[in-house]
C-alpha positions in Angstrom: 348.9 -124.4 60.7 345.8 -126.1 60.8 345.4 -129.3 59.1 344.8 -129.0 55.3 341.9 -131.0 53.9 342.7 -130.0 50.2 345.6 -130.5 47.8 346.7 -126.9 47.9 346.8 -124.3 50.6 344.8 -121.9 48.4 342.0 -124.6 47.9 342.0 -125.1 51.5 341.6 -121.4 52.2 338.7 -121.3 49.7 337.1 -124.3 51.4 337.4 -122.5 54.8 335.8 -119.3 53.5 333.1 -121.0 51.7 332.2 -123.0 55.0 332.4 -119.4 56.6 329.9 -118.0 54.3 327.6 -120.7 54.6 327.6 -120.8 58.3 326.8 -117.0 58.1 324.0 -117.4 55.7 322.5 -120.2 57.9 322.8 -117.8 61.0 321.1 -115.0 59.0 318.3 -116.7 58.0 317.7 -118.4 61.5 318.6 -115.7 63.6 318.8 -112.3 62.0 321.3 -109.8 60.8 322.4 -108.9 64.3 323.4 -112.6 65.3 325.9 -112.8 62.4 329.2 -112.1 64.1 332.6 -113.6 63.6 332.5 -115.6 67.1 329.0 -117.1 66.1 330.1 -117.6 62.5 333.2 -119.4 63.5 331.5 -121.5 66.1 329.0 -122.6 63.3 331.6 -123.4 61.1 333.7 -125.1 63.6 336.8 -122.6 63.3 338.1 -120.5 65.9 337.5 -116.8 66.0 341.0 -116.0 65.1 340.6 -118.3 62.0 337.6 -116.1 60.9 339.3 -112.7 61.0 341.6 -114.1 58.4 339.0 -113.7 56.0 336.4 -111.4 57.5 337.5 -108.5 60.0 334.0 -107.6 61.2 330.3 -108.4 61.1 329.9 -105.7 58.4 332.4 -107.5 56.1 330.2 -110.8 56.6 327.0 -109.2 55.9 328.7 -107.4 52.8 329.8 -110.8 51.3 326.5 -112.5 52.3 324.9 -109.7 50.2 326.8 -110.4 47.2 326.6 -114.3 47.5 322.7 -114.1 48.0 322.3 -112.7 44.5 325.6 -114.3 42.9 324.0 -118.0 43.3 320.7 -117.1 42.2 321.9 -114.9 39.2 324.0 -117.8 37.9 321.0 -120.1 38.2 318.7 -117.7 36.3 321.3 -117.0 33.6 321.7 -120.7 33.1 317.7 -120.6 32.6 317.5 -117.7 30.3 320.1 -118.9 28.0 318.0 -121.7 26.5 315.0 -119.2 26.0 313.8 -118.5 22.6 312.4 -114.9 22.4 311.2 -112.5 25.0 308.0 -114.2 26.4 310.0 -117.3 26.8 312.6 -115.5 28.8 310.0 -114.0 31.0 308.6 -117.5 31.6 312.0 -118.9 32.1 313.0 -116.3 34.7 309.6 -116.9 36.7 310.0 -120.7 36.4 313.5 -120.6 37.8 312.6 -118.0 40.2 310.2 -120.1 41.7 312.2 -123.1 41.8 315.0 -121.1 43.6 312.0 -119.8 46.1 311.1 -123.6 46.8 314.7 -124.3 47.6 314.9 -121.4 50.0 317.6 -119.6 48.0 315.7 -116.3 48.2 315.7 -116.3 52.0 319.0 -114.8 52.4 318.3 -111.6 50.3 315.0 -111.3 52.2 316.4 -111.4 55.5 318.9 -108.7 54.5 316.3 -106.5 53.1 314.6 -106.4 56.4 317.7 -106.2 58.6 318.3 -102.4 58.8 321.4 -102.6 57.1 324.2 -99.7 57.0 323.1 -97.5 54.0 325.9 -98.4 51.9 325.1 -101.9 52.3 321.5 -101.4 51.7 322.0 -99.2 48.5 324.2 -102.2 47.4 321.3 -104.7 48.0 319.1 -102.6 46.1 321.5 -102.3 43.0 321.8 -106.0 43.2 318.1 -106.5 43.1 317.6 -104.2 40.4 320.7 -106.1 38.5 319.0 -109.5 39.0 315.4 -108.5 37.6 316.8 -106.3 34.6 316.8 -109.6 32.2 312.8 -109.8 33.1 312.3 -106.3 32.6 314.3 -106.2 29.5 312.3 -109.1 28.1 309.1 -107.4 29.0 310.2 -104.3 26.9 311.4 -106.5 24.0 307.7 -107.6 23.9 306.5 -104.2 22.7 303.8 -104.1 25.6 302.2 -100.7 26.4 303.6 -98.9 29.4 306.3 -101.5 29.8 307.8 -100.4 33.0 304.4 -100.6 34.6 303.4 -103.5 33.1 306.8 -105.3 34.5 306.0 -104.0 38.0 302.6 -105.4 38.0 303.7 -108.8 36.6 306.5 -108.9 39.1 303.6 -108.5 41.9 302.4 -111.7 40.8 305.9 -113.4 40.9 306.3 -112.0 44.4 302.6 -113.7 45.3 303.6 -116.7 43.8 307.1 -117.0 45.5 305.0 -116.4 49.0 302.9 -119.3 48.1 305.5 -121.5 47.3 307.7 -120.8 50.4 304.4 -121.2 52.5 304.1 -125.0 51.2 302.2 -124.8 48.0 303.1 -127.4 45.4 305.6 -125.9 43.0 304.4 -127.5 40.1 300.9 -126.0 40.5 301.7 -122.6 41.5 304.4 -122.6 38.6 301.6 -123.7 36.0 299.1 -121.4 37.1 301.4 -118.2 37.4 302.8 -118.9 33.7 299.5 -119.3 32.6 298.6 -115.8 33.9 301.8 -114.3 32.8 301.0 -115.5 29.1 297.5 -114.1 29.2 298.9 -110.5 30.5 301.7 -110.5 27.8 300.4 -112.5 24.7 296.5 -112.6 25.1 296.3 -114.5 22.0 298.6 -117.1 23.1 298.0 -120.5 24.9 299.1 -121.3 28.7 302.0 -123.3 29.3 301.6 -127.0 28.9 301.5 -129.0 32.1 304.9 -130.7 31.5 306.4 -127.4 31.3 305.4 -126.1 34.6 307.9 -127.6 36.9 310.5 -127.5 34.3 
C-alpha cells in the first residue's frame, strides 16, 4: 500500500483522485483530448498507471469525469454569485460578471477544449446538457424580465458574453471588459436604467 498522506484511507483516496483529475485537465487544456490517457495522467500526477486504474479504467472514463468537473466548479461559483443578486436584471449581471471572472482565471478552458475534441456522441450529448444547465439561470432571468422574444434576446446577449470572454482570455483588462459589457447588457434589457458603476465592474 502506498504511503498515506491523509488522516484516513478515504481522504487519501479522495486526494489521489483529485490529483488525477487536475492532471487530466492540465493535459486536456495543454495537449488536447487525445493526450488524456491513464499513462499520461498518472505520469503527470506522479502515480503509477496501475494506481490510475483504481479510479479510472480508460481514457473515456477520464474524459467523462473531466466533463462533469469542468462544469461543477464553475456552476458552484455562479450559484454563489447569483445567490446575492436581487431581481432578474441583477441576476443577469451577476452571471456575466462571474462568468468573465472565471474566464480570466481560465476556468472555461477545459469545457472549450472538450467542445472541440470530437468526443464520443454520449459524452458530447452530456457536454451539451451540462452547458444548457449552466446557462439556464441566465436565460430564466431574461424571461423573468418580460422582454420581447426572451429566447432570442437571451441568445443575442449570450453572444455578447462570448465576445467579452474571448477578449478577456486574449488579455484585455477584466475590469474594463466587465464594465463595458455590463453597461451594454443593461442598455439592452433595461433601456431606462443606468450603466453599472465603475466600482461594480470587477466585483
